[in-house]
N, C-alpha and C positions, 0 to 999 in steps of 0.2 A: 852676689852670686846670681846666676841666671838659670832659667829653665825655658827652653824654646825662645820665644820673643820677649819674655818677661824678665825684668831685672828687679831684684828685691833690695838692693843696697839703698839705704836712705829712705825707704818707704815708710809711710805713716800707718795709722790704724785703718786706712781705707785703701788698700792696695788693689791693683788690677790683678785678677787671678783667672785661671781657666775654670769654667763652670761646667759641671757634669750635665749631660743630657737629662731631661726630665726635671731639672731644678728650675724654679721660677723666682722672679723678684719677690722678696718678702720671706722666702724660705729660711728656716733655721738650718745651718749647714755644719758639716764636719769636714776635716781634712781627709781627702781621698787619694792624694798622690802629690808628686812634686808640683808646687804652685797651683794646686787644684783643690776645689771644694765641691761638695754636692750633698744631697740628702743623706747619703750613707745608709748604713744599716741600723736598725733599732738598737739603741744602747750605746752608740758611739758618742764620744765627748762633743759637746757643743763648742764650736769655734767662732761662729759669727752669724751674720745675716746678709743675704744677697740684696744689694741696693739697685743694681743696674746690670743688664746683660745685653751685649752687642750681638749682631748677627753671627760673628765668628766664635761665639760662646766664651768670649773674654768679658769679664764684668767686674764691677766694683763691689767689694765686700767689706762690711763693718766688722773688724776684728777686735780683740782685747785692746782696751784703751780708747775705743771709739766713743765711749760714753753711754748714756741711757738710750735704749732702743725698745720699741714695742715688738713683741714676738707672739705668735700664735702658740697656744699650749694645749696639751692633752689634759683636760680637766682644769682644776684650779691648783696652782702651785702656792705654797705658803710663802709669805714675805720673809725677808731676812736672807742670810747666806744659805744657798742650796747647791747641791751637786747636780748639775744639769747635763742631760744627754739629748740627742735627737731621737725622733721616733721612726726615722726612715721615710717619712711622708711630709717633711717640711715643718714639723712642729717640735716643741720643746717639752721635756718632762723631767722629773727627778729620777736619777738612777745612779747606781754605784759605778765608779770608774769615770764619772763625768768631770766637768769643769766647775769649780766652786766659784759662783758668782752671786752678786747681790740682787735679789728680787725686790724691787722698790714698791711696786703696786701690783696686785694680782686680782683677777676676777675670772669667772668661768670662761675658759677659752682664750685668755690673753694675759700677758704680763709685761711690765716695764722692767727691763733687766739691764744692769750696768755691765756692758761688755768690757 
């Protein structure tokens, strides 16, 4: 299936996606539209991390299945399986209605999460 110039058939865990304005490399992101991710609103489910953004706002995103990735967190998240959401500012936190993922290592302001 396609959206705009992007085709998602046969994509891996690192697809090219449209990146919302205001989103930067390293941000924790949520799904914001067809083939699109961004910082979203506080409490939306975590879907991945932005790895690269081109001038046309198309970028590479690490999604589920990408493996372990370091993400910035709000406070300290407990290790083990947690339900994770975005905070709307590029960080991850625990929240209802999020995505259940393994937090491998955690410290104040950062966590190693299996996407």
